[in-house]
N, C-alpha and C positions, 0 to 999 in steps of 0.2 A: 504701521500695525494694521493694515487693511485686512489681514487674514484673521484677525481677532474679532469676534462678534461682540457688539456693545448692546447694552440694555438701559432703558430709562422708563421706570414705572409711570403710570398715569398720574397726572397732577404735578406734584413737586418735581418729579424726575424729568418729565417733559419740559417743565418750566426751566430747569437748570440747563438742559441741553440747548434750548432756544436762546435763553438770556445770557448764559455764562459759558456755553460751548464745552460742556463736559458731560460724560455719561455717568450713570449711577453704578454700573457694573460692567465688567468685561470678562469674557472667557479667554483664558490662556491655557491651552491644552486641556488638562483635566481639572483646572482650578477656576474658581470664580473669585475675582478680585473686586472688592466693593469700595466705592468712594465713601468718605465719612458720612455717617448718618446722624442727624440731630433729632431733637425731640419735637419736630414739627408735625402738624397735621398734614398728611400727604395731599389733601385736596385744597386746603385754604392757605397753607404755609404758615399758619399761626402756631406759636409755641404754647405748650401746656402751661397751666397757671402755677403749679408748684414744681420745685426741683425734682421731687420723687416722680411726679407725673411726666416730667420732661425726660428723665432717664428711662422710665418704662416705655415711653413712646419711641425713644431712640432705638431701644431693643426691638420693639415691634416693627419699626421701619427697616431694620437690618433683616428681620425675618421676611418681610414683604419683598425687599430688594433681592434677596437670594432666591426666593420662589419665582419672582418675575423673570429671573435669569435662568430658570429651569432647574434650580437646585431644590433641595429638600428643607433648607433653612438652617437654623442653628446647629442641629445635630451633625452637620458636615463641617462646621467651623473648626479650624486648627490653629488659627492665629488671630489675636485681637489686640488692637491698639486703641486705648481710650485717651481722649484729650479733655481736660476739665479745667475750668477756671477756678475751682476750689476742691482740691482732692479730698480734703478732710470731710467736706459736706457730701461728696458723691461716692466715695469709696465703698461704703457698706451697701448702698443700694445697688451698685454695680455687681458686687459679689452676690447679693440676693437674686439678681436677674440671671447671673451665670448659673446659679443653682436651679432656677426655674426653667430656663431655656435649654440647659445642657446638663441634665441630672446624671447622665451616664458617661460623660467624658470631661476632660480638663484640658482646654487649649492652652497654648502659650499666650501670655498677656504682658503687654507693656503699658504702664499707666503713666501718663505725662501731664504735668501741670503747665498751663499756659496762661498768659495775661488776658488774651481775648481770642474769640473764635470768629468765624466768617460773618456772623450776623450779630448785631449789638445785644440782642436779648438771649443769645445762645450760651449755655453753660456746659454742655457736654457734646462730644462728637465721638462716634465709634466707627473705626475701620476694621474690616474683617477680610480674611481669605478663607475659602472653603474648598475642600477636596471633593470633586463630583465626577468620577469617571463615567458613571452611567449617563448623567446628563450631558457630558461631553460627547458621548457617542450619538445621542439623540440630536444634539445641536449640529453635529457634523453632517447629519442627513438633510438638514434644512438649508 
């Protein structure tokens, strides 16, 4: 996949590339495909104290990841997959964040319950894909 441009935002993204050999986002033609984003502080890798704060931070991390890859953020998202260690506890806050970040459109969403995620204190992970034809044209110039 050497013809696809990859992105790793400063802090946690660069750490993941160095320590775990993966990128936070990749451009595939006019799409941005993002690795799962958790509720970590992008600089310290520490998780937020409450579950609602962790969910909110995960949504902010998706926004930053998309923008770092040259996109406009949540308004371009057409597909969302959420992974949660407790769907009943996270469901409503996820919906609230959808309404906050995407008030004018409704992407497809798959909500999956899991036993655990990649870090012991992690309760939510969000994967997205975004449609970004304008950003793709700009990325092709670079």
